C-alpha positions, 0 to 999 in steps of 0.5 A: 204630879207631886205627892203633896199635890195629890194629897191636897186634891184628895183632901179637897174632894173628900172634905166638901171644899167649894172655894179655894183662896190663893193668897199672896202679899204685896210689897208692904205685906198686905194680904191679897187673894183670888178664889178658884173653884175645885174644878180648876185647882189641878190646872192651877197647880200645874200652870198657875193663875194669872193676875194683873201685876200692875194693880198690885202695890209696887209690882208691875207696870201696865205694859208688863202686867201679867204675873202668875200665882202657883199655890204652895201645897204645904200651906193648905188651911181651912178657914173655920169662920167660913161655912162648914158646908161648902168649905173654904180653904186657902193656900199661900202662893209663889209668884212667877212670870209667864215663862216660869221664872220666880218674880223677884219682888215676891218677898215670901219667895225671897225668904224661902230661897234664903232659908234653903241656902242657910239649910245647905250650911247645916242651919235651920232658922226658927222664929216667933213673931209677937204682935201687939194690937188695939181693939177699938169701938165707935163712941157717940161722936163716931170716933174710934176709941179703945174698947176699955181703959185696962192696962197690963194683964188686967182682968174683966171688967177692966179688960173688955177684950177677954171674949174676943181674945178667946175667940181668936185663940180658939180659931188659931188652934182650929187652924193648927197654930199653937197659942202660948199666951194671950193678955191685955197689954199696957195701953187701953184697949191694947192686946197681945196674943203669942203663938209658938215659934216655928220655921221662919217661913211658916212663922211669917205665914202664921203671922199673916193668918193671925192678922186676918183672924184678928180682923175677922173676929173683931168684926164679928164682935162689932169692934175694929182691930188696929195694928198701927204702930202709934194710934194714940200719941199718949199711949203705948205703941204696938210693936212686932217683936221678931224672935230668931234662933238657929237650930242644927240637927234638930237642936238649938244652936244658940247657947248661953254657955257657949254663946259664940253663934248667938253673939255673932248673929246678934252683932250682924243685926246690930251692925246693919239695923239702922240701914234695915230700919226703913224695911222694919218701920215703913211709915211715918207713924212708925217713928213716933213709937220709938223711945217710949213705952218700951219701944227701943231707940238706942242701937243696943243689946242686953239680957232681959233688958226691955229698953234695948233693941235686941233682948236676950230673954231668960229661957231654957236651953231649947228656947234661947233666942234673940228678940228684935224689938224695933219692928212694927206691924206695918212691915212686910214680915217676910222681907223684915225676917229676910233682912234680919237673917241676912244680917245675922248670917253675915255676922256669923260668916265675918265673926263680928264681935258683939259690942258691950252689953247695955245694963241700964235703962236706956230711956234715961240715957240721953248722951253717947248712945247710937240711935235708930233713925228718928224719921222716915226720911232719915231711914231712907237716907241710910238705905241710899248709903248701904252697900249691904242692902244693894247686895242682898235686895233685888233692885225692884224692892230697893227702888220701891222702898226708897220711894216710900217717903215721897208717897207718904 
């Protein structure tokens, strides 16, 4: 038995754990789980636990439905909002066929395997996911409206979300997630909480945990959280900014004084970003967000320029990174990160050159700029034409996303 698994079994026995949740995500990144009792967990680590793959969005057909979850022992988390007597813990899982083969539509494993491949080249991929969300309440007519009319960095009483964000941050810290900042965002009732960058896989796990915590804490405060990209057409949309960097020998390999790797990685993303957009923005509402309230539309990059698609933020040498600003929270973060990393690494391998930096406000530049696809149908058409996506995506994931436009 693996030593990490032995440590987990000892932890369960010593910490009054009564329920164990085994979590995974469907094709669109929606978190699912199944619970087992402590008496079953050793067997589950060895054999997995069966689920009906035909009941999961985008997975199996009914005649080939059996799939198995195998817990990743390194992802143990105590759920602090559950009872302290008779604790509940959660693991993220890998998905397998009954014969032990990895399930090709498991986007978390897809990312995990890509990161291992990159590690063999001497690099470690770091990421940080920055998420905006709304807090909503029911008005007298039963309609969901923002909990306040606050704006960027406002304080109470204009900001009615202070106590909710406080509880979210404290819960995140109880689960070992380092919170860097929290504040009211630009839209009424809109909030942002940023946590510390990490290994790219861990960062995605933490983001799914973050979403779950926000939903639970909001419910406890009798309000509703909303991660949709454009819940109000006349207000700021909510994005998912994906920060990426490479480290080598525990040091940041991206540098502002010798920026070759940073530029090539960024150039790879810009080369393929229009093809990738369907996977970063998989809903019709995603395209209503582009081009306003600091959501990008032009395929562009710039230093400290929040109108560009890729921004190189001002940072200390340890924190030099690129920020992709087009994604939103309807994406599967594992799949989105995987595709951006594949594109970036191709840029390094092929030594792509970064186009000219955008130094103007691109929202005021209406001509001669290459734009992201402006609808789900347009994004889907670009996927059809992409040799890059055929090369890096399993066919089942490719086919599922091609069909999204017809299902919406």
